[in-house]
C-alpha positions as CSV (number, residue, x, y, z in Angstrom):
1,M,18.8,52.7,-89.0
2,T,19.0,50.2,-86.3
3,S,19.9,51.6,-82.9
4,P,23.2,50.2,-81.8
5,F,21.4,49.9,-78.1
6,R,19.3,47.6,-79.8
7,H,21.2,44.6,-80.2
8,S,19.1,42.0,-79.2
9,G,17.7,41.1,-82.7
10,E,14.0,40.5,-83.5
11,E,13.0,38.7,-80.4
12,F,11.5,41.5,-78.4
13,T,8.7,44.0,-79.7
14,P,9.6,47.6,-79.8
15,A,7.0,48.3,-76.9
16,Q,9.1,45.8,-74.7
17,W,12.4,47.1,-76.0
18,G,11.2,50.6,-74.9
19,R,9.9,49.7,-71.7
20,A,13.6,48.1,-70.9
21,W,15.3,51.2,-72.0
22,L,13.0,53.5,-69.8
23,V,14.5,51.4,-66.7
24,H,18.0,52.3,-67.6
25,V,16.6,56.0,-67.9
26,F,15.2,55.5,-64.7
27,T,18.6,54.3,-63.1
28,A,20.3,56.9,-64.7
29,L,18.4,59.7,-62.8
30,G,20.2,58.7,-59.6
31,I,23.0,60.6,-60.9
32,V,20.6,63.7,-61.8
33,A,19.4,63.5,-58.0
34,S,23.0,62.9,-57.0
35,L,24.0,66.3,-58.7
36,F,21.0,68.0,-57.0
37,A,22.1,66.9,-53.8
38,L,26.0,68.2,-54.3
39,H,24.3,71.5,-55.2
40,D,22.5,71.8,-52.4
41,V,25.3,70.8,-50.0
42,L,27.7,73.4,-51.8
43,I,24.9,76.0,-50.8
44,G,24.4,75.1,-47.5
45,D,21.3,73.4,-47.5
46,P,21.1,70.2,-45.7
47,K,17.4,69.9,-45.8
48,R,17.4,69.9,-49.5
49,A,20.5,67.4,-49.8
50,I,19.0,64.8,-47.6
51,F,15.9,64.6,-49.5
52,W,17.9,64.3,-52.7
53,L,20.1,61.8,-51.1
54,L,16.7,59.9,-49.8
55,L,15.4,59.9,-53.4
56,T,19.0,58.3,-55.0
57,L,18.0,55.5,-52.1
58,L,14.7,55.0,-53.5
59,I,15.7,55.1,-57.1
60,D,18.5,52.4,-56.0
61,G,16.1,50.4,-54.1
62,V,13.4,49.7,-56.8
63,D,14.9,49.9,-59.9
64,G,16.7,46.4,-59.7
65,P,13.5,44.7,-59.0
66,I,11.9,46.4,-62.1
67,A,14.5,45.4,-64.3
68,R,14.6,41.8,-63.4
69,A,10.8,41.6,-64.1
70,L,11.0,43.2,-67.5
71,E,14.4,41.3,-68.4
72,V,16.5,44.4,-69.4
73,E,19.8,42.7,-69.5
74,R,18.2,40.7,-72.4
75,R,16.6,43.4,-74.3
76,V,19.0,45.9,-74.1
77,P,22.3,44.0,-73.7
78,L,24.6,46.6,-74.5
79,I,24.1,48.9,-71.5
80,D,25.5,46.9,-68.4
81,G,22.6,47.9,-65.6
82,F,24.8,46.7,-63.0
83,L,27.7,48.9,-64.1
84,L,25.6,52.0,-64.2
85,D,24.5,50.9,-60.8
86,L,27.6,50.9,-59.7
87,I,28.9,54.2,-61.3
88,I,26.0,56.1,-59.8
89,D,26.2,54.3,-56.5
90,Y,29.6,55.6,-55.9
91,V,28.8,59.3,-56.5
92,A,25.2,58.9,-54.5
93,C,26.6,56.7,-51.6
94,V,30.0,58.1,-51.0
95,I,31.3,61.0,-52.8
96,V,28.1,63.1,-52.5
97,P,27.8,62.2,-48.8
98,A,31.6,63.1,-47.9
99,C,30.8,66.3,-49.3
100,F,27.8,66.8,-46.9
101,M,29.7,65.5,-44.0
102,Y,32.3,68.1,-44.6
103,Q,30.1,70.6,-45.2
104,F,27.8,70.5,-42.4
105,E,30.5,69.5,-40.2
106,V,29.6,65.8,-39.3
107,V,33.6,65.3,-39.3
108,P,35.3,68.4,-38.1
109,N,36.5,71.0,-40.9
110,N,40.4,70.4,-40.3
111,N,43.0,68.1,-41.7
112,F,42.1,65.1,-39.3
113,G,38.2,65.4,-40.8
114,V,39.6,65.3,-44.6
115,F,41.6,62.4,-43.5
116,V,38.7,60.5,-42.2
117,L,36.8,61.3,-45.7
118,A,39.8,60.3,-47.5
119,F,39.6,56.8,-45.7
120,M,35.9,56.2,-46.3
121,V,36.2,57.3,-50.1
122,F,39.4,54.9,-50.3
123,T,37.9,52.0,-48.8
124,S,34.6,52.4,-50.5
125,A,35.9,52.4,-53.9
126,L,37.4,49.2,-52.9
127,W,34.4,47.6,-51.7
128,F,32.7,48.4,-54.9
129,A,35.2,46.7,-56.9
130,R,34.5,43.6,-54.9
131,K,33.6,40.5,-57.3
132,D,31.9,39.0,-54.0
133,M,30.0,42.5,-52.6
134,M,26.7,40.2,-52.6
135,T,25.6,36.5,-51.1
136,E,23.1,34.2,-53.1
137,D,20.3,35.5,-50.4
138,N,20.9,39.3,-50.8
139,W,23.2,40.1,-48.1
140,F,26.3,42.3,-48.5
141,R,29.7,41.0,-47.8
142,G,31.4,44.4,-45.7
143,F,29.9,47.5,-44.9
144,P,28.0,48.4,-48.2
145,A,29.4,51.9,-48.2
146,A,26.0,53.2,-47.8
147,W,27.2,56.7,-46.6
148,N,24.2,58.4,-48.4
149,I,21.9,57.2,-45.1
150,V,24.6,56.8,-42.4
151,G,25.7,60.2,-43.1
152,P,22.2,62.2,-42.8
153,V,21.5,60.0,-39.7
154,M,24.5,60.9,-38.0
155,Y,23.9,64.8,-38.8
156,L,20.1,64.3,-37.5
157,M,21.1,63.0,-34.5
158,G,23.6,65.8,-33.5
159,A,26.5,63.4,-32.7
160,R,29.8,64.6,-31.4
161,Q,32.4,64.7,-34.0
162,G,34.4,62.6,-32.1
163,I,31.9,59.7,-32.6
164,T,31.1,60.5,-35.9
165,E,34.6,60.1,-36.7
166,T,35.1,56.8,-35.0
167,I,31.8,55.4,-36.5
168,T,33.1,56.6,-40.1
169,I,36.7,55.2,-39.7
170,V,35.1,51.6,-38.1
171,L,32.6,51.3,-40.9
172,S,35.5,52.4,-43.5
173,V,37.3,49.3,-42.1
174,L,34.3,47.1,-41.8
175,S,33.8,47.4,-45.5
176,L,37.0,45.2,-46.4
177,T,35.9,42.5,-44.1
178,N,33.1,40.1,-44.5
179,M,30.7,41.1,-42.0
180,P,27.3,40.6,-43.0
181,Y,25.0,43.6,-44.2
182,P,21.3,43.1,-45.4
183,H,20.0,44.7,-48.2
184,I,17.2,46.3,-46.9
185,A,14.7,45.3,-49.3
186,R,15.6,41.8,-50.7
187,A,17.6,39.9,-47.8
188,R,16.0,36.9,-47.3
189,F,16.9,36.4,-43.6
190,M,14.5,37.8,-40.9
191,R,13.3,39.5,-43.9
192,Y,10.2,40.9,-42.4
193,W,12.0,42.2,-39.2
194,T,14.3,44.1,-41.5
195,W,11.6,45.7,-43.4
196,A,10.4,47.1,-39.9
197,G,13.7,48.4,-38.9
198,A,14.4,49.8,-42.5
199,T,10.9,52.0,-42.1
200,C,11.5,52.9,-38.8
201,W,15.4,54.3,-39.6
202,I,14.3,55.9,-42.7
203,G,10.9,57.1,-41.8
204,G,13.0,58.7,-38.9
205,V,15.7,60.6,-41.4
206,A,12.4,61.9,-43.4
207,V,10.6,63.0,-40.5
208,G,13.9,64.6,-38.9
209,T,14.9,66.5,-42.3
210,L,11.1,67.8,-42.4
211,T,11.3,69.1,-39.0
212,L,14.6,71.1,-39.4
213,P,16.0,72.9,-38.0
214,H,14.6,71.3,-35.0
215,H,16.2,68.4,-33.4
216,Y,13.4,66.3,-31.6
217,Y,13.7,63.6,-29.3
218,F,11.4,61.4,-30.9
219,V,13.4,61.6,-34.2
220,R,16.4,60.7,-32.6
221,W,14.8,57.6,-30.9
222,M,13.7,56.4,-34.3
223,L,17.2,56.6,-35.7
224,Y,18.6,54.9,-32.6
225,V,16.1,52.1,-32.8
226,G,16.7,51.7,-36.7
227,S,20.7,52.0,-36.2
228,A,20.7,49.6,-33.2
229,Y,18.7,46.9,-35.2
230,F,21.1,46.9,-38.2
231,V,24.0,46.5,-36.0
232,A,22.2,43.6,-34.2
233,L,21.1,41.9,-37.3
234,A,24.5,42.0,-38.3
235,A,25.9,40.3,-35.4
236,I,22.9,38.2,-35.4
237,R,23.7,37.1,-39.1
238,W,27.7,36.5,-38.1
239,L,27.3,34.2,-35.8
240,H,24.3,32.3,-37.6
241,D,26.9,32.1,-40.5
242,R,29.9,31.0,-38.0
243,R,27.4,28.2,-36.7
244,V,26.7,27.1,-40.4
245,A,30.1,26.9,-41.3
246,R,31.2,25.0,-38.3
247,T,28.2,22.7,-38.7
248,A,29.2,22.0,-42.3
249,T,32.7,21.2,-41.0
250,G,32.1,18.9,-38.3
251,E,33.5,21.3,-35.9
252,P,31.3,21.2,-32.4
253,V,29.6,24.4,-31.4
254,G,31.0,25.7,-28.2
255,S,34.3,23.5,-28.5
256,A,36.8,23.6,-26.3
257,A,39.1,25.0,-29.0
258,E,36.3,28.3,-29.3
259,A,36.7,28.5,-25.4
260,G,40.2,28.8,-25.3
């Protein structure tokens, strides 16, 4: 009997179809890793929870290029890989990190802390529903709800709760704007610098997690440098886009209107 998932006819061999299907299986493993992360959050093990969250980040980073190389959309057309990715990402990048941030007191365990997290999951849901979430050169519009990295970073930095609350609210608001943020693997603008910044940032999370419960200063500096790079890069890209838009409309950069 023909599989209901093999709707592409006879143009692909069974081996090609099988490899394409394995990509979807690999993507779906992200939700399994998310469940394991949630389990470790609930039993109070931040070290293992962070490693599971890093695994979801790895899966999300590599499954897209593999899918495009193997023409997964054509070979298994009845499974929407983009929708599958969104479902998994909302759990891995928002719901589990929200539980992590509450359980390990990244935000305070009080009503205001719950409000901050409720605002975070609310704005993140709206961001994931955006039809314009990504530009043609692989930059996100609005903060991309990447709480599976931001939450652990704030935890490993040992930041005060007043600071973490503010960061969470600000980033949540920015997810509803057009502020540009790079896809750390695919963004073309300043690509190699971004790879270096991402290596420093994610490397700091990995090393900091391995050395828990200690919070070494060199790890904090890796996290500071990585975080500062992405904030600066977003600002540089935003200014670049404004300059390009003004040039396209014939408005002089640094005009009197801008100065006023």
